[in-house]
DRENVEXKOL-491485 format. One record per residue: chain; residue number from 1; y, z, x of N, C-alpha, C, CB in turn. Coordinates in Angstrom, 1 decimal, always signed. Glycine has a CB too. Example, Ala and Ser with C-alpha at 12.3 -4.5 7.8 and 13.67 -1.06 7.14 Angstrom:
<drenkes>
+----+-----+--------+--------+--------+--------+--------+--------+--------+--------+--------+--------+--------+--------+
: ch :   i :    npy :    npz :    npx :   capy :   capz :   capx :    cpy :    cpz :    cpx :   cbpy :   cbpz :   cbpx :
+----+-----+--------+--------+--------+--------+--------+--------+--------+--------+--------+--------+--------+--------+
:  A :   1 :   -5.7 :   +7.8 :  +13.2 :   -4.5 :   +7.8 :  +12.3 :   -3.3 :   +7.8 :  +13.2 :   -4.5 :   +9.0 :  +11.3 :
:  A :   2 :   -2.2 :   +7.1 :  +12.8 :   -1.1 :   +7.1 :  +13.7 :   +0.0 :   +7.9 :  +12.9 :   -0.6 :   +5.7 :  +14.1 :
+----+-----+--------+--------+--------+--------+--------+--------+--------+--------+--------+--------+--------+--------+
</drenkes>
This chain:
<drenkes>
+----+-----+--------+--------+--------+--------+--------+--------+--------+--------+--------+--------+--------+--------+
: ch :   i :    npy :    npz :    npx :   capy :   capz :   capx :    cpy :    cpz :    cpx :   cbpy :   cbpz :   cbpx :
+----+-----+--------+--------+--------+--------+--------+--------+--------+--------+--------+--------+--------+--------+
:  A :   1 :   -7.6 :  -21.2 :   -5.7 :   -5.9 :  -21.3 :   -5.3 :   -5.2 :  -20.4 :   -6.5 :   -5.2 :  -23.2 :   -5.4 :
:  A :   2 :   -5.8 :  -19.9 :   -7.4 :   -5.2 :  -18.8 :   -8.5 :   -5.1 :  -17.6 :   -7.6 :   -6.2 :  -18.4 :   -9.9 :
:  A :   3 :   -6.1 :  -17.2 :   -7.1 :   -6.3 :  -15.9 :   -6.3 :   -5.2 :  -15.8 :   -5.1 :   -7.9 :  -15.8 :   -5.6 :
:  A :   4 :   -4.7 :  -17.0 :   -4.3 :   -3.9 :  -16.9 :   -3.7 :   -2.1 :  -16.4 :   -4.2 :   -4.2 :  -17.9 :   -3.3 :
:  A :   5 :   -2.1 :  -17.0 :   -5.4 :   -1.2 :  -16.7 :   -6.3 :   -1.2 :  -15.1 :   -6.5 :   -1.4 :  -17.5 :   -7.6 :
:  A :   6 :   -2.2 :  -14.2 :   -6.8 :   -2.4 :  -13.1 :   -7.2 :   -2.1 :  -12.3 :   -5.8 :   -3.8 :  -12.9 :   -8.0 :
:  A :   7 :   -2.5 :  -12.6 :   -4.6 :   -1.8 :  -12.1 :   -3.3 :   -0.8 :  -12.3 :   -3.0 :   -2.3 :  -12.4 :   -2.4 :
:  A :   8 :   -0.2 :  -13.3 :   -3.2 :   +1.4 :  -13.5 :   -3.3 :   +2.2 :  -12.4 :   -4.2 :   +1.7 :  -14.9 :   -3.9 :
:  A :   9 :   +1.8 :  -12.3 :   -5.7 :   +2.3 :  -11.3 :   -6.5 :   +2.3 :   -9.9 :   -5.7 :   +1.5 :  -11.1 :   -7.6 :
:  A :  10 :   +1.1 :   -9.7 :   -5.2 :   +0.9 :   -8.2 :   -4.7 :   +1.8 :   -8.1 :   -3.3 :   -0.8 :   -7.8 :   -4.5 :
:  A :  11 :   +1.7 :   -9.1 :   -2.8 :   +2.9 :   -9.0 :   -1.4 :   +4.4 :   -9.0 :   -2.1 :   +2.8 :  -10.5 :   -0.2 :
:  A :  12 :   +4.8 :   -9.6 :   -3.3 :   +6.0 :   -9.7 :   -3.8 :   +6.3 :   -8.1 :   -4.3 :   +6.0 :  -10.9 :   -4.9 :
:  A :  13 :   +5.2 :   -7.6 :   -4.8 :   +5.2 :   -6.2 :   -5.3 :   +5.4 :   -5.2 :   -4.2 :   +4.0 :   -5.8 :   -6.1 :
:  A :  14 :   +4.9 :   -5.3 :   -3.2 :   +4.7 :   -4.7 :   -2.1 :   +6.6 :   -4.5 :   -1.5 :   +3.4 :   -5.8 :   -1.1 :
:  A :  15 :   +6.8 :   -5.7 :   -1.1 :   +8.0 :   -5.8 :   -0.6 :   +9.3 :   -5.3 :   -1.3 :   +8.2 :   -7.0 :   -0.4 :
:  A :  16 :   +9.0 :   -5.2 :   -2.9 :   +9.9 :   -4.5 :   -4.0 :   +9.8 :   -3.0 :   -3.7 :   +9.6 :   -4.9 :   -5.6 :
:  A :  17 :   +8.6 :   -2.4 :   -2.9 :   +8.4 :   -1.0 :   -3.1 :   +7.7 :   -0.8 :   -4.1 :   +9.5 :   -0.2 :   -3.3 :
:  A :  18 :   +7.0 :   -1.6 :   -4.7 :   +6.3 :   -1.4 :   -6.2 :   +5.0 :   -1.1 :   -5.9 :   +6.3 :   -2.7 :   -7.3 :
:  A :  19 :   +4.3 :   -0.7 :   -4.7 :   +2.7 :   -0.5 :   -4.5 :   +2.5 :   +0.9 :   -3.7 :   +1.8 :   -1.9 :   -3.6 :
:  A :  20 :   +1.3 :   +1.1 :   -4.2 :   +0.9 :   +2.5 :   -3.6 :   -0.4 :   +2.0 :   -3.1 :   +0.9 :   +3.9 :   -4.8 :
:  A :  21 :   -0.8 :   +2.0 :   -1.9 :   -2.0 :   +1.4 :   -1.4 :   -2.8 :   +2.4 :   -0.9 :   -1.7 :   +0.4 :   -0.4 :
:  A :  22 :   -4.1 :   +2.5 :   -0.8 :   -5.1 :   +3.6 :   +0.0 :   -5.6 :   +4.3 :   -0.9 :   -4.5 :   +4.5 :   +1.0 :
:  A :  23 :   -6.6 :   +5.2 :   -1.0 :   -7.5 :   +6.0 :   -2.0 :   -6.5 :   +7.0 :   -2.4 :   -9.0 :   +6.8 :   -1.2 :
:  A :  24 :   -5.9 :   +7.6 :   -1.6 :   -5.2 :   +8.8 :   -1.9 :   -3.8 :   +8.7 :   -2.7 :   -4.9 :   +9.5 :   -0.6 :
:  A :  25 :   -3.1 :   +7.4 :   -2.3 :   -1.8 :   +7.3 :   -2.8 :   -2.0 :   +6.5 :   -4.1 :   -0.8 :   +6.7 :   -1.9 :
:  A :  26 :   -3.1 :   +5.7 :   -4.4 :   -3.6 :   +5.1 :   -5.6 :   -3.8 :   +6.1 :   -6.6 :   -5.0 :   +4.4 :   -5.4 :
:  A :  27 :   -4.7 :   +7.0 :   -6.3 :   -5.3 :   +8.2 :   -7.1 :   -3.9 :   +9.0 :   -7.5 :   -6.5 :   +9.4 :   -6.0 :
:  A :  28 :   -2.9 :   +9.3 :   -6.7 :   -1.8 :  +10.1 :   -6.9 :   -1.0 :   +9.3 :   -7.8 :   -1.1 :  +10.7 :   -5.7 :
:  A :  29 :   -1.0 :   +7.8 :   -8.0 :   +0.1 :   +7.2 :   -8.7 :   -0.8 :   +7.3 :  -10.1 :   +0.7 :   +5.6 :   -8.1 :
:  A :  30 :   -1.8 :   +7.0 :  -10.4 :   -2.7 :   +7.1 :  -11.5 :   -2.3 :   +8.4 :  -12.2 :   -4.3 :   +7.0 :  -11.0 :
:  A :  31 :   -2.6 :   +9.6 :  -11.3 :   -2.4 :  +10.9 :  -12.4 :   -1.3 :  +11.2 :  -12.3 :   -3.2 :  +12.1 :  -12.3 :
:  A :  32 :   -0.3 :  +10.7 :  -11.6 :   +1.3 :  +11.0 :  -11.9 :   +1.7 :  +10.2 :  -13.1 :   +2.3 :  +10.8 :  -10.6 :
:  A :  33 :   +0.8 :   +8.9 :  -13.6 :   +1.4 :   +8.5 :  -14.5 :   +2.5 :   +7.1 :  -14.0 :   +1.9 :   +9.7 :  -15.1 :
:  A :  34 :   +2.6 :   +6.8 :  -12.5 :   +3.1 :   +6.1 :  -12.0 :   +2.5 :   +4.7 :  -12.2 :   +3.3 :   +6.5 :  -10.9 :
:  A :  35 :   +1.4 :   +4.5 :  -12.0 :   +0.5 :   +3.3 :  -12.0 :   +0.4 :   +2.5 :  -13.0 :   -0.6 :   +3.7 :  -11.8 :
:  A :  36 :   +1.1 :   +1.2 :  -13.0 :   +0.8 :   +0.4 :  -14.2 :   -0.4 :   -0.4 :  -14.0 :   +2.0 :   -0.7 :  -14.5 :
:  A :  37 :   -1.1 :   -0.8 :  -13.1 :   -2.2 :   -1.2 :  -12.6 :   -2.8 :   -1.0 :  -11.6 :   -2.3 :   -2.0 :  -12.7 :
:  A :  38 :   -4.1 :   -0.8 :  -11.5 :   -5.1 :   -0.6 :  -10.5 :   -5.6 :   -1.9 :   -9.9 :   -6.1 :   +0.1 :  -11.0 :
:  A :  39 :   -5.9 :   -2.2 :   -8.6 :   -6.8 :   -3.1 :   -8.2 :   -7.7 :   -2.6 :   -7.2 :   -6.1 :   -4.3 :   -7.9 :
:  A :  40 :   -8.8 :   -2.7 :   -7.0 :  -10.1 :   -2.1 :   -6.4 :  -10.8 :   -3.4 :   -5.8 :  -11.0 :   -1.2 :   -7.5 :
:  A :  41 :  -10.9 :   -3.4 :   -4.5 :  -11.6 :   -4.4 :   -3.9 :  -13.0 :   -4.6 :   -4.5 :  -11.7 :   -4.2 :   -2.5 :
:  A :  42 :  -13.6 :   -5.9 :   -4.8 :  -14.6 :   -6.1 :   -5.1 :  -15.8 :   -5.8 :   -3.9 :  -14.4 :   -7.3 :   -5.5 :
:  A :  43 :  -15.4 :   -5.5 :   -2.7 :  -16.0 :   -5.3 :   -1.6 :  -16.1 :   -3.5 :   -1.5 :  -15.1 :   -6.1 :   -0.4 :
:  A :  44 :  -15.4 :   -2.8 :   -2.2 :  -15.5 :   -1.2 :   -2.1 :  -16.7 :   -0.9 :   -2.5 :  -14.5 :   -0.6 :   -3.0 :
:  A :  45 :  -16.9 :   +0.5 :   -2.2 :  -18.4 :   +0.8 :   -2.4 :  -18.3 :   +1.4 :   -3.5 :  -19.1 :   +1.7 :   -1.2 :
:  A :  46 :  -19.5 :   +1.5 :   -4.3 :  -20.0 :   +1.6 :   -5.7 :  -19.0 :   +3.0 :   -6.1 :  -22.0 :   +1.7 :   -5.8 :
:  A :  47 :  -19.1 :   +4.0 :   -5.2 :  -18.6 :   +5.0 :   -5.4 :  -17.1 :   +5.2 :   -5.9 :  -18.7 :   +5.5 :   -4.4 :
:  A :  48 :  -16.7 :   +4.2 :   -4.8 :  -15.1 :   +4.1 :   -4.9 :  -14.7 :   +3.6 :   -6.2 :  -14.5 :   +3.0 :   -3.9 :
:  A :  49 :  -15.4 :   +2.4 :   -6.5 :  -15.5 :   +1.6 :   -7.8 :  -15.6 :   +2.6 :   -8.9 :  -16.8 :   +0.6 :   -7.9 :
:  A :  50 :  -16.5 :   +3.6 :   -9.1 :  -16.9 :   +4.4 :  -10.3 :  -15.8 :   +5.5 :  -10.4 :  -18.3 :   +5.0 :  -10.2 :
:  A :  51 :  -15.3 :   +6.0 :   -9.4 :  -14.3 :   +6.9 :   -9.3 :  -13.1 :   +6.4 :   -9.7 :  -14.3 :   +7.4 :   -8.0 :
:  A :  52 :  -12.7 :   +5.2 :   -9.6 :  -11.2 :   +4.5 :  -10.1 :  -11.4 :   +4.1 :  -11.5 :  -10.8 :   +3.1 :   -9.2 :
:  A :  53 :  -12.7 :   +3.5 :  -11.8 :  -13.2 :   +3.2 :  -13.2 :  -12.8 :   +4.4 :  -14.3 :  -15.0 :   +3.0 :  -13.1 :
:  A :  54 :  -13.6 :   +5.4 :  -13.8 :  -13.4 :   +6.6 :  -14.5 :  -12.2 :   +7.3 :  -14.7 :  -14.0 :   +7.3 :  -13.9 :
:  A :  55 :  -11.3 :   +7.4 :  -13.7 :  -10.0 :   +7.6 :  -13.4 :   -9.0 :   +6.8 :  -14.3 :   -9.9 :   +7.2 :  -11.9 :
:  A :  56 :   -9.1 :   +5.6 :  -14.4 :   -8.2 :   +4.7 :  -15.0 :   -8.7 :   +4.7 :  -16.4 :   -8.0 :   +3.3 :  -14.3 :
:  A :  57 :   -9.9 :   +4.7 :  -16.4 :  -10.6 :   +5.0 :  -18.3 :   -9.6 :   +6.2 :  -18.8 :  -12.7 :   +5.7 :  -18.5 :
:  A :  58 :   -9.7 :   +7.3 :  -17.9 :   -9.2 :   +8.4 :  -18.5 :   -7.8 :   +8.6 :  -18.7 :   -9.5 :   +9.4 :  -17.9 :
:  A :  59 :   -7.0 :   +7.9 :  -17.7 :   -5.5 :   +7.8 :  -17.9 :   -5.0 :   +6.6 :  -18.4 :   -4.7 :   +7.9 :  -16.6 :
:  A :  60 :   -5.9 :   +5.8 :  -19.0 :   -5.6 :   +4.6 :  -19.8 :   -4.6 :   +3.8 :  -18.8 :   -4.9 :   +5.0 :  -21.2 :
:  A :  61 :   -5.3 :   +3.2 :  -17.5 :   -4.7 :   +2.4 :  -17.0 :   -5.5 :   +1.4 :  -16.6 :   -4.0 :   +2.9 :  -16.0 :
:  A :  62 :   -4.8 :   +0.1 :  -16.8 :   -5.8 :   -1.2 :  -16.7 :   -6.3 :   -1.2 :  -15.3 :   -5.1 :   -2.7 :  -17.0 :
:  A :  63 :   -7.6 :   -1.5 :  -15.3 :   -8.1 :   -1.7 :  -13.6 :   -8.9 :   -3.0 :  -13.5 :   -9.1 :   -0.4 :  -13.0 :
:  A :  64 :   -8.7 :   -3.7 :  -12.5 :   -9.4 :   -4.8 :  -12.2 :  -10.2 :   -4.6 :  -10.8 :   -8.4 :   -6.0 :  -12.2 :
:  A :  65 :  -11.3 :   -5.4 :  -10.4 :  -11.9 :   -5.3 :   -9.3 :  -11.9 :   -6.8 :   -8.8 :  -13.2 :   -4.5 :   -9.4 :
:  A :  66 :  -10.9 :   -6.8 :   -7.7 :  -10.5 :   -8.3 :   -7.1 :  -10.2 :   -8.5 :   -5.9 :   -9.6 :   -8.8 :   -7.6 :
:  A :  67 :  -11.0 :   -9.7 :   -5.4 :  -10.9 :   -9.7 :   -3.7 :  -11.8 :   -8.7 :   -2.9 :   -9.4 :   -9.4 :   -3.1 :
:  A :  68 :  -11.5 :   -9.2 :   -1.4 :  -12.2 :   -8.4 :   -0.4 :  -11.1 :   -7.4 :   +0.1 :  -12.9 :   -9.3 :   +0.7 :
:  A :  69 :  -11.5 :   -6.4 :   +0.7 :  -10.6 :   -5.4 :   +1.2 :   -9.5 :   -6.1 :   +2.3 :  -11.5 :   -4.4 :   +1.9 :
:  A :  70 :  -10.0 :   -7.0 :   +3.1 :   -9.2 :   -7.6 :   +3.9 :   -8.4 :   -8.4 :   +3.4 :   -9.6 :   -8.1 :   +4.7 :
:  A :  71 :   -8.6 :   -9.0 :   +2.4 :   -7.5 :  -10.0 :   +1.8 :   -6.6 :   -8.8 :   +1.0 :   -8.3 :  -11.4 :   +0.5 :
:  A :  72 :   -7.1 :   -8.1 :   +0.3 :   -5.9 :   -7.0 :   -0.4 :   -5.0 :   -6.5 :   +0.7 :   -6.7 :   -5.5 :   -1.2 :
:  A :  73 :   -5.6 :   -5.9 :   +2.0 :   -4.8 :   -5.3 :   +3.0 :   -3.8 :   -6.2 :   +3.4 :   -5.6 :   -4.9 :   +4.1 :
:  A :  74 :   -4.4 :   -7.5 :   +3.9 :   -3.4 :   -8.4 :   +4.4 :   -2.0 :   -8.9 :   +3.4 :   -4.3 :   -9.6 :   +4.7 :
:  A :  75 :   -2.4 :   -8.7 :   +1.9 :   -1.5 :   -9.2 :   +1.1 :   -0.2 :   -8.2 :   +1.1 :   -2.1 :   -9.4 :   -0.2 :
:  A :  76 :   -0.6 :   -6.9 :   +1.6 :   +0.7 :   -5.8 :   +1.6 :   +0.8 :   -5.4 :   +3.0 :   +0.5 :   -4.4 :   +0.7 :
:  A :  77 :   +0.6 :   -6.4 :   +4.2 :   +0.9 :   -6.2 :   +5.4 :   -0.1 :   -5.2 :   +6.0 :   +2.2 :   -6.0 :   +5.5 :
:  A :  78 :   -1.2 :   -4.7 :   +5.7 :   -2.1 :   -3.8 :   +6.5 :   -3.3 :   -4.2 :   +6.6 :   -2.2 :   -2.5 :   +5.9 :
:  A :  79 :   -4.1 :   -3.7 :   +7.5 :   -5.3 :   -4.0 :   +8.0 :   -6.5 :   -4.5 :   +6.7 :   -5.7 :   -2.6 :   +8.8 :
:  A :  80 :   -6.7 :   -3.4 :   +6.1 :   -7.6 :   -3.7 :   +5.0 :   -7.4 :   -2.7 :   +4.1 :   -9.0 :   -3.8 :   +5.3 :
:  A :  81 :   -7.6 :   -3.0 :   +2.6 :   -7.3 :   -1.8 :   +1.5 :   -8.3 :   -1.6 :   +0.5 :   -6.1 :   -2.0 :   +0.8 :
:  A :  82 :   -8.9 :   -0.8 :   +0.0 :   -9.9 :   -1.0 :   -0.9 :   -9.3 :   -0.9 :   -2.2 :  -11.0 :   +0.0 :   -0.7 :
:  A :  83 :   -8.3 :   -0.1 :   -2.5 :   -7.5 :   +0.1 :   -3.9 :   -6.1 :   +0.1 :   -3.3 :   -7.8 :   +1.6 :   -4.8 :
:  A :  84 :   -5.3 :   -0.5 :   -4.6 :   -3.8 :   -0.4 :   -4.7 :   -3.5 :   +0.1 :   -6.2 :   -3.1 :   -1.9 :   -4.4 :
:  A :  85 :   -2.2 :   +0.5 :   -6.3 :   -1.8 :   +0.6 :   -7.8 :   -0.4 :   -0.1 :   -7.6 :   -1.7 :   +2.2 :   -8.6 :
:  A :  86 :   +0.0 :   -0.9 :   -8.5 :   +1.3 :   -1.6 :   -8.7 :   +2.1 :   -0.7 :   -9.8 :   +1.1 :   -3.2 :   -9.1 :
:  A :  87 :   +3.0 :   -0.2 :   -9.1 :   +4.1 :   +1.0 :  -10.2 :   +5.1 :   -0.1 :  -11.1 :   +5.6 :   +2.5 :   -8.9 :
:  A :  88 :   +4.9 :   -0.9 :  -11.1 :   +6.3 :   -1.6 :  -11.9 :   +5.2 :   -2.4 :  -12.9 :   +7.6 :   -2.7 :  -10.8 :
:  A :  89 :   +5.9 :   -2.2 :  -14.2 :   +5.1 :   -2.4 :  -15.3 :   +5.3 :   -4.3 :  -15.5 :   +5.7 :   -1.2 :  -16.7 :
:  A :  90 :   +6.4 :   -4.7 :  -15.5 :   +6.4 :   -6.0 :  -15.4 :   +5.7 :   -7.0 :  -14.4 :   +7.6 :   -6.3 :  -15.2 :
:  A :  91 :   +5.9 :   -6.4 :  -13.1 :   +5.1 :   -6.8 :  -12.0 :   +3.6 :   -6.9 :  -12.4 :   +5.2 :   -5.8 :  -10.8 :
:  A :  92 :   +3.2 :   -5.7 :  -12.9 :   +1.7 :   -5.4 :  -13.2 :   +1.3 :   -6.5 :  -14.1 :   +1.3 :   -3.8 :  -14.0 :
:  A :  93 :   +2.1 :   -6.4 :  -15.4 :   +1.6 :   -7.5 :  -16.2 :   +1.5 :   -9.2 :  -15.9 :   +2.4 :   -7.4 :  -17.3 :
:  A :  94 :   +2.3 :   -9.4 :  -14.7 :   +2.3 :  -10.8 :  -14.5 :   +0.9 :  -11.1 :  -13.4 :   +4.0 :  -11.3 :  -13.8 :
:  A :  95 :   +0.5 :  -10.0 :  -12.7 :   -0.5 :   -9.9 :  -12.0 :   -1.9 :   -9.8 :  -12.5 :   -0.2 :   -9.0 :  -11.3 :
:  A :  96 :   -1.7 :   -9.1 :  -13.8 :   -2.7 :   -9.1 :  -14.6 :   -3.0 :  -10.4 :  -15.2 :   -2.5 :   -8.1 :  -15.4 :
:  A :  97 :   -2.2 :  -11.0 :  -15.6 :   -2.3 :  -12.3 :  -16.2 :   -3.0 :  -13.4 :  -15.1 :   -0.9 :  -12.7 :  -16.7 :
:  A :  98 :   -2.8 :  -13.2 :  -13.8 :   -3.4 :  -14.0 :  -13.1 :   -4.7 :  -13.7 :  -12.6 :   -2.6 :  -14.3 :  -12.2 :
:  A :  99 :   -5.1 :  -12.5 :  -12.4 :   -6.1 :  -11.9 :  -12.4 :   -7.5 :  -12.5 :  -13.2 :   -5.6 :  -10.7 :  -12.9 :
:  A : 100 :   -6.7 :  -12.1 :  -14.5 :   -7.8 :  -12.6 :  -15.7 :   -8.0 :  -14.1 :  -15.6 :   -7.4 :  -12.2 :  -17.3 :
:  A : 101 :   -6.9 :  -14.9 :  -15.3 :   -7.0 :  -16.3 :  -15.5 :   -8.0 :  -16.7 :  -14.3 :   -5.4 :  -17.1 :  -15.6 :
:  A : 102 :   -7.8 :  -15.9 :  -13.0 :   -8.6 :  -16.2 :  -11.7 :  -10.1 :  -16.0 :  -12.2 :   -8.3 :  -15.2 :  -10.4 :
:  A : 103 :  -10.4 :  -15.3 :  -12.9 :  -11.7 :  -14.8 :  -13.5 :  -12.5 :  -15.6 :  -14.5 :  -11.4 :  -13.6 :  -14.2 :
:  A : 104 :  -11.7 :  -16.5 :  -15.2 :  -12.2 :  -17.0 :  -16.2 :  -12.9 :  -18.5 :  -15.6 :  -11.0 :  -17.2 :  -17.4 :
+----+-----+--------+--------+--------+--------+--------+--------+--------+--------+--------+--------+--------+--------+
</drenkes>
């Protein structure tokens, strides 16, 4: 149930133009300092997970491994996405709370 709220909030962020999705755009958002939160699919490859974990650690961006690629993609109106960055601090904090709550 809480998982659906996370996807709903990601969808809201997308509608507000505050999501960068896909590996290249997510990486660019992190490196340019625009990413407030990164979400990588739990079904992403180990290489992708490691790459974003290291990058987010280095740039001090919160990162969570959440959901399936298809679900993340569906939340933002795409086919599937392994990674996305939320570019708004307020939305990122709200999504982060839901993701943490969902993992408890």
